[in-house]
Phi, psi and omega in degrees: 000121186287340182208139173241146178297120181260113174228121182237139178204156166225196186287353183240339187208152177229144171229125178242120177279130180254013176064031180288334179083001183296323179295325179285335181274344186227055182302324185293341176292348182253014178083206187274352185305324185255016184301329180289345179262351183292127179277006181104347179248359185096356180262148178292137181293346180259001181282132177259107184292338179287313182266345186063030180235165177280130179287341180238036188310312184294339179236024181300157181301151180305320182293347178266359181259115186305301185289311185290326181289336182305308187294334180270318188253335191231016188284008176282352175235164179291158179298323177299315179294321177299314178297320179296317179293324177297315179296318178296320177298319178297314179297320178301313180296320179295321178290319183286319188244354184096157189286334179219073179284092187270341190265001179286148176090000000 
């Protein structure tokens, strides 16, 4: 299955992924953490521009997994704060690039 509905929450914050693909298309907006996934254009090398989904979703890197990646990469802040920042990053990308930028790549 290439995509599962991602809904993460704790008692203070919720993040729901809507599969827009903007985070996968604009890795460089997140700094160097995702440089190893960059295909040279700023887009993830595993991103499928036709479907707007990850081609390796079930085995994607830990840092691409919201819940599982938190404890390894982002645990210097609370999970609530992490979810809030994830949601803000998503909103930032939607404002900057549009909510469903399908034609990139």
